[in-house]
N, C-alpha and C positions, 0 to 999 in steps of 0.2 A: 191673571187675576180673574178674568171672566170665566175661564175654565174651572178654576178652583171654586168660584162662587156657585156655579151651576154645572158641576162636573157631569152628572148623569145625562143631561140634555145635550151638553156640548160634545161629549164623547160618543153620543149615539151614532153619528155617521161613521166613525172609525170602527165601532163595534159591528155595524151592519156590513161594512166592507170586509172585515176579517172573517165573518161567518158566511159571506156570499160565495157560492161555488164559482160564479163567473169571475169575480175578482181574484180568487185563489188561482184560477186558471190563467188569468192575466199576468199575475206575478210569476207563475211557473213558466209561461212562454217567454216573458222578459228575461228571466234568468237563463232559459234554454238557449235563446238566440245569442245572449251575451257569452255563454260558454262556447258555443260553436264558433262565434267570431273570435274569441280568444285563442282557440286551438288553431284556427286558420291563420291568425296573425303570427302565432309562434312558428307555424310551418313555413310561412314566408320570411319571417324575420331572422330565424336562427341561422340559416345558410348565409344570409347577408352579413350577420355579425361575425361568423367564422371568416369570411372572405376579408372583411375590413380589419379584423384583429390579427390575422396570421400572415397576410400577404401585403407586399408593397407593389403598387402598379400605377401607371399614369392615370390621373383622374381620381385617385383614391380620396384626396382631400375634398374634391368637389362632390363626390358621392356621399361622403360623410356629412358635408354641409347640407345636402338635400334631405338628410334624415330629420332636419328641423322643420320640414314641411308641415307635419301635423300640428305644430304649435302655432303656425301663422296662416294656414289655409282654412278658410271657412268650410265647414262640413257640407253646407248646402251646395258648394261648388263641386264636391265629390259626387253628390247625388245627381246634380244636373249632368255631369260628365258621364256617369254610368247610364243614365237614362238616354243620353244621346248615343252612346256607344252600343248599348245592348237593346235598345228599343226595336220595335217591329221594322222600322225603316232605317235602322242604324247601320254603320259600316260592317258589323259582324254579320248581320242577316243578308246584307247586300252581297258580301263576299261569298257566303254560303249559297245564295241563290245563283250567283254567277258560275259556281262550280257544280251546279245541279244537285246540291245537297239540301236536305230539309232544313228549314229555318228553326230557330229556337225562340221560345217565348219565356224570357226571364223576368220581365217586369212584373211587379207585384207578386213575387215569390220569395220564400225565405232564402233561397240560394243567392239572389242578387244582393240582399241585405248583408249576408255574411261576407260576400266578396267585397262589397264596398267598405265594410268595417275593417276587413283585413288589409285592404289597400291603404286605408287611412291610418291604421294603427301599427302595421308591421314596421315602419321606420322607427317608431318608439322602441319596439323590441330590439331592433338593430342597434340603436344608440345605447341603450342600457346594457345589453349583453356584451356588445363589443368593448365597451369601456371596462367591464369586469374581466373579459377575456384577456385584455392587454395587461392586466395586473396579476395574472396567474403566475405563481412562483415557479420560475423555471428550474430551481434547484430540486423541487419535489419531483418534477417530471424526470429530470436527469437521474435522480437517485433511483426511481422506479425502473428506468431503463437499465441502469448499471446492475440492478439486482435481477435482471433477466426478463422483465416484463416486456411484452410486445407493444408496439405503438398503440394498438387498439386497447390492450389491457391497461396501459398507463393512462390513456385518455379516460377510460371508464372509471378507474379507481382513484385517479389523482385530479384530473382536470374537471370532470363532471361535478364532483362535490364542491369544488371552488366556484363553479359557475351556477350551481343550483340556486343560491340566494338571489342572484340577478335575474335568472329566468322566472322564479316565482314572483319577484317584485314586479317585473314587467307584465307578467300574466295578470296579477291582481290589479294593476293600473288599467290595463286594457279592459278587463272585466268591468271595472267601475265605469269607465268611459262608455262602453257599449251598453251597459245596463241603463245608463241615463241618456242614451242616444235619442235625438229627436228629429232633426231635419232629414237624415238619411232614411230612417224608418218611415217617416210620413211621406216623403217623396217617392220612395221605391216600393213601399209596402201598403201604404194607405191604412184605413181603419180595418181592413180585412186582416192585416197582420199587425195590429196595434200593440205597442208596448205600454207600460205604465205611463211613460212620458207623453206618448201620443194620445192615450185615452184621457189623460189629465187635460191636455189641450182641448179635446173634444168636449169635455164636461164644462170647461170655462166658456167656450164659444156657445154652448147650449144653455148657459146661465145656471147650470147645476152646481152652484158655488159651494154648497155644503159637501157634496161628493168630492169636488175638486180639492177642497181644503183637506179633507180626510186623506185622499190619495197622496197629496203633497207631504203630509205629515209622515205617513207610512214609508213613502219612498225616501224621504230625508233620513228617517231613522235607519233604514237599511244601508243607504250609501254612506252615512256617517259612521255606521258600524264597520263597514268594509274599509273605509279610509282610516279609521282608528287601528284596525288590524294591520293595514299596510304600514302605518307609521311605527307601530310597535315592532313589527318584524324588521323594518329598515333600521331602527335604532339598535336592535339586537345584533345586527350584522355589521354595524359601523365601527367595530373595534379595529383600530389601525394596527398594521403589522408590517415589518420590513419584508420586502420581496425583491428577488432578482427577476426583472421582467424578461420575458422571452422575446427575442428579436423576430421581426417579421421577415418572411422569405420574399424573394422577388417572384411575382406571379408569372411573369413572362420571361424568366431567365432561361429555362430550358424545359422542354416538354417531358413529362413523365406521368406515370399512372396516377399519382396522388393529385397533381394539378389537373 
């Protein structure tokens, strides 16, 4: 009601942020680090999803249970752990020093933010994609092989299209989570690598409440739009179909090139 009563004055901070090059760069960097974090999470999570979906081995159920960690582990614990591990006096640099190798300085760099995000979100990719991989219709794969397709061709032409919705769903979820990430970015990147969420925190602590409110509105609009896109896409892929599930192989049955 207050916005409608005095729209021009109330919307002034939002208009100022939209036209300010600094804030446009802030949103671009936030999206950029979220994109890199999403790609890193997929790179870590997809091999794990393949392993859990296609093989049976001792400890598989335990490892699958550990993919619940992102849902229960506070993200600040991940930030503290990475700071302890990769800090100047952490185990990594102590080991490099003992071997006579140069130490690495990862704190307050984009690299450590992306690594921490990938560590935190890769289990989500594993859980979503592995569940989809287990429902791949074995009959379609067998049909492709019977028609002369190689294992690689059958995988690319039959399995990948059935997995693609789950991969895109998990990627979109990870992007939303990392776009809104706060403790990891603040602890490992500081204001030098601030995202929208971190800069919003800084505006509040500086009592720049009009700016903070405008930032919050814009960020909410973006994240709600992404969430709406995710829900629409998930709904479009939710059609049920009968499928003959592919059985898992024993990972440690016998050694061969594939394993």
